[in-house]
Residue frames as qw, qx, qy, qz and C-alpha x, y, z in Angstrom:
[[0.848, -0.313, -0.427, 0.028, -42.09, -19.78, -11.32],
 [0.046, 0.643, -0.489, 0.588, -40.69, -19.06, -7.90],
 [0.583, -0.249, -0.726, 0.268, -40.40, -20.36, -4.38],
 [0.298, -0.668, 0.101, -0.675, -42.06, -18.73, -1.38],
 [0.420, -0.045, -0.796, 0.434, -41.39, -19.55, 2.25],
 [0.477, -0.612, -0.188, -0.602, -43.94, -19.23, 5.02],
 [0.073, -0.346, 0.747, -0.563, -43.56, -19.38, 8.81],
 [0.741, -0.273, -0.510, -0.341, -45.36, -22.19, 10.60],
 [0.676, -0.646, 0.216, -0.282, -45.65, -23.39, 14.19],
 [0.933, -0.179, 0.258, 0.176, -43.33, -26.27, 13.31],
 [0.506, -0.291, 0.413, 0.699, -40.80, -24.21, 11.34],
 [0.290, 0.566, -0.227, -0.738, -40.77, -22.76, 7.85],
 [0.670, 0.270, 0.679, 0.131, -42.33, -24.44, 4.86],
 [0.032, 0.441, -0.424, -0.791, -41.80, -23.62, 1.21],
 [0.643, 0.462, 0.605, -0.084, -43.88, -24.02, -1.88],
 [0.306, 0.049, 0.543, 0.781, -43.47, -23.50, -5.59],
 [0.282, 0.695, 0.389, -0.535, -45.58, -20.65, -6.93],
 [0.441, 0.359, 0.558, 0.604, -46.47, -19.63, -10.46],
 [0.027, 0.586, 0.129, -0.800, -46.61, -15.93, -11.28],
 [0.379, 0.449, 0.654, 0.476, -48.55, -14.66, -14.27],
 [0.029, 0.214, -0.033, -0.976, -49.51, -11.37, -15.87],
 [0.372, 0.514, 0.739, -0.227, -53.27, -11.21, -16.29],
 [0.316, 0.750, -0.072, -0.577, -52.81, -8.62, -19.03],
 [0.127, 0.401, -0.806, -0.417, -51.17, -11.27, -21.24],
 [0.828, 0.077, -0.087, -0.549, -53.83, -13.42, -22.86],
 [0.899, 0.117, -0.420, -0.047, -53.50, -17.07, -21.90],
 [0.233, 0.496, -0.671, 0.498, -50.96, -16.55, -19.12],
 [0.578, -0.292, 0.476, -0.595, -53.45, -17.52, -16.40],
 [0.949, 0.144, -0.088, -0.266, -54.29, -20.70, -18.33],
 [0.645, 0.444, -0.554, 0.280, -50.60, -21.61, -18.49],
 [0.121, -0.460, 0.622, -0.622, -50.16, -20.89, -14.77],
 [0.785, -0.140, 0.296, -0.526, -53.13, -23.13, -13.92],
 [0.904, 0.297, -0.301, -0.066, -51.76, -25.87, -16.17],
 [0.383, 0.475, -0.652, 0.451, -48.40, -25.75, -14.39],
 [0.387, -0.356, 0.531, -0.664, -50.08, -25.68, -10.98],
 [0.877, -0.001, 0.138, -0.460, -52.32, -28.62, -11.84],
 [0.933, 0.287, -0.211, 0.053, -49.47, -30.77, -13.15],
 [0.069, -0.754, 0.603, -0.252, -46.71, -30.39, -10.58],
 [0.625, 0.137, -0.767, 0.049, -44.99, -33.64, -9.70],
 [0.760, -0.600, -0.124, -0.218, -45.93, -35.42, -6.48],
 [0.788, -0.459, 0.189, 0.365, -42.28, -36.34, -6.04],
 [0.213, 0.898, -0.330, -0.199, -39.16, -34.57, -7.26],
 [0.924, 0.264, -0.170, 0.219, -36.48, -36.46, -9.19],
 [0.751, -0.352, -0.079, 0.553, -32.88, -36.49, -7.95],
 [0.397, 0.291, 0.153, 0.857, -31.74, -33.57, -10.13],
 [0.228, -0.726, -0.276, -0.587, -34.67, -31.42, -9.01],
 [0.706, -0.666, -0.215, 0.108, -34.05, -32.20, -5.33],
 [0.680, -0.119, 0.000, 0.723, -30.38, -31.28, -5.77],
 [0.178, 0.472, 0.210, 0.837, -31.28, -27.96, -7.41],
 [0.450, -0.765, -0.284, -0.362, -33.81, -27.17, -4.70],
 [0.762, -0.521, -0.152, 0.353, -31.29, -27.96, -1.96],
 [0.536, 0.135, 0.082, 0.829, -28.71, -25.78, -3.71],
 [0.074, -0.586, -0.230, -0.774, -31.28, -22.98, -3.56],
 [0.075, -0.232, 0.579, -0.778, -31.70, -23.47, 0.18],
 [0.748, -0.141, -0.060, -0.645, -34.92, -25.49, 0.03],
 [0.221, -0.274, 0.916, -0.192, -34.86, -28.62, 2.16],
 [0.771, 0.111, -0.259, -0.571, -36.71, -31.43, 0.38]]
């Protein structure tokens, strides 16, 4: 799991990305499971950790 930032007309936006190795059986399934079940809102601890990492949430 990682964070990628992208330029945009209104500034930079960030998103959480899931990396996987397609040579490892089942890794794509796990990545899709994580992607499909990300929270719509981050709890306080998660927001704090993201802000510490330079991600404004």
